[in-house]
N, C-alpha and C positions, 0 to 999 in steps of 0.2 A: 624530701617529702615524697610519698607515694605519687606516681606521676603520670604524665601525659606523653612520655616519649619512650622509645624502645629501651632505654636504659633505666626507666623507672623513676625519673626525676623531672621536675619542671620548675620554671621560674614564675613567681607571682609578684605583682607590684601593688603596693598599698599606699594610697594617698590620704590626704587630710589628717596627717598625724600631728601631734603636738611638736613644737620645736625642741622640746626637752626629751623627746623619745630617742632612745638609744637601742643599739643592737642587743644589748644585754636584757632589755625589757621585752623585745619582740621575740627573740629566739625561744625562750621557754614556752611561750604560748603555742608555738607550732610543733615543738618537740613532743607534745602529747599525741600528735597524729602521725609522726614519722621522723625520720632522721633529717635534720637540717644541715645541708652541706655547706651553705654560705648564707650569711645574713648581713646586708649592707644598708646603711641609712645614708642616702644621698640628699644633700641639701643644696641651696643656692641655685635653684632653678629659676630664680626671679628674672634672669636676663632675657627669658623668652617673652616676658611682658614688654609691651611697646614703650612704656614710659620709664624704663629703668636703663641706666647706663652703667653696666657692671664692669669691674676690673677684669683684666686678663686672667688673673688667678682663678676666678670663679668659672670662666669659660673653659679654661684648661682642665679643671676638675671634672666638668661635665663631659668634655670631649673624651677624656680617658675612661670615664665610667660607661659610655655608650659603646657597646662592642661593635656596632656597625661602622664606626669611624676608625680607620687604620691609624696606628700610632704615628706614622710618618706624616699624616695629614694634619696633626694638631697645630703645628706652627702655621700652616696655610690658613687654618680657620681663624687663628689670632690675627693674621694680616688682614683677612677679609672683614673681620669684625671692626678693626680700627678704621678701615676705609669707610665702612658703613656709618660710623659715628660722625664722619665728615660730610655725609650726604645732606642735602637740603630737602628733608622730608616734609611734605605738606602736612599741616595739622589735621586735615580731614582724613588722613590715613589712620590716625590714632583715635580721634573723637568725631562725633557727629552732633550738630546742633539739633536739639529736639525741643521745640517749644521754647520755654524760658531757660532750659537747662542744657547741659552737655552730657552726652552719653558716650561711654568708651566703646569703640568698635571691637568686634571679636578678634582675638589674637591671630587666629588662622587667616582672617581676611587681610590683616596687616602684613603678615609674613608672605601671603600669597602674592602681594604686590612686590615685595622685596625679591621673591623668587623670580619674578618676571622681568626684573631689571636686566638690561643688556649692556655689554661693553661696546666700544666703537666698532668692533668687528661683528657684532650681532650675536655674540656668545653669552651664556649666562654670566652675570657679573659676580655672583657669589655662590659658586657651585659647592664648595666644601661646607660653607656655613649653611647652605640649604639642606645638605645631607644631615648635618647635626641637628638642626631645628626640627626637621621632619621626624627624625628618630625619637626626639623628646616629646613632640606633640602627640604622637600616637600611643604613648604609654598610658595605660588605663589609670585613672585617678580615683576610681571607686573600689569597693571591696567585693564586686560581683564575682570575680574569679575565685577569690578566697572562699566565699560562701558556697559557690558551686562545687568546689573541691571538697569541702566539708560535707555537703549534702550527698555527693556521690559516695564518699567513704561510709557515711551512715547507712546508705542503702545496701552496702555490701555486708554490714554487720547485722544480719538478721538474728532472730532468736536462736536458731540452730547453728549459727556461725559466729558467735560472739568472741571466740578465741582465735580468730584469724590473725596471723602474724603480719608484721609490716611487709615482709617479702611477698606474702600471698596477696595482700591488698594491692601491692604494686604490680604484681603479675596480672591480676584481674583487670586493673585499669589499663595496662599496656595492651592487653588483648582487645579490650573494647575500643581503644583509640585506633588500633590497627584496622579493626573491622569497619570503622567509619568510612574508610576509603572504598569499601565494597558494599556500602549501604546496609551493613550488618548482615549480609548474606554470606555465611562462612563457606558455603559450597562453591562460591565463585572465586575464592582465593586461589591463585595459581601456585601449585606445588613445584617450585623450581628446585634445582640442586642446592642452590644457596639457601633456600628456605628450609629444606630438610637438614642441611648442615647446621644451621642455626638452632633448629629444634633439638638435634642430638647434643649440641653444645649446651643448651639450656638444661637438658636432662642431666648431663654430667655435673653441671653446677648445682643442681638440686640434690643429687646424691652426695656431693661433697659437703653441702650445707647440712644434710642429715648426719653425716659422719662427724662433722665438727660439733653438732649438737649432742651426739651420743658421747663423744669424748668429754665434752664440757660437763654433761650430767654425771658421768662416772667420776670425774675429778671432784665435783661438788659432793657427791655421795661419799667418796673416800675421805675427803676433808672433814665431813661431818662425823664419820665414824672415828677418825683420829681424835676429834674433839671430845667425843663421848667416852673414849677410852681414858682420856686424861682426867676425867671427872672422878 
């Protein structure tokens, strides 16, 4: 996708999808707006809920899917999860009596109490599980990021720029993202040697792309001429 990083790509998370949704369904929707590098559908996030006792397989899947968790810590997370299942957790951590009914507490409140649990030496009792759960809880579950990306792309495609290529849109977005760090004041951007070197490198890539486009157009033209001669 045209993006929010220096390399022109960014990650988006989409929540509230149907259980039957697959990557084959999602990918074509975004290919209209740019190149989709990777498309994964991750399920079994239910273990974050306080009333679910999931199997180790589901936790391992999530631990491997979250890039913030090193691969060598996955087994430690499993050990901590099994220990947590043996804890005598008070019911009021999960639910609160409200009038004649019972209301479930917020998930982050429950996990906040788990995060604060200490071992006999006063250290966090579940450090690796804490890292995993925090990484999952902060994932956006709405479509705001997606809608924002589409809106920004639409703003670039004005009446006099309707033929902008994917590479051009990506470059515009990368520049805007970079200027955010300088409050959009381009004259305050420091021109270091590394900055100039990257600019020259970008120009070389641009010239190479134009050359590839010229060769491709000539090849298509020659191919069409050969077809016309055979008729």
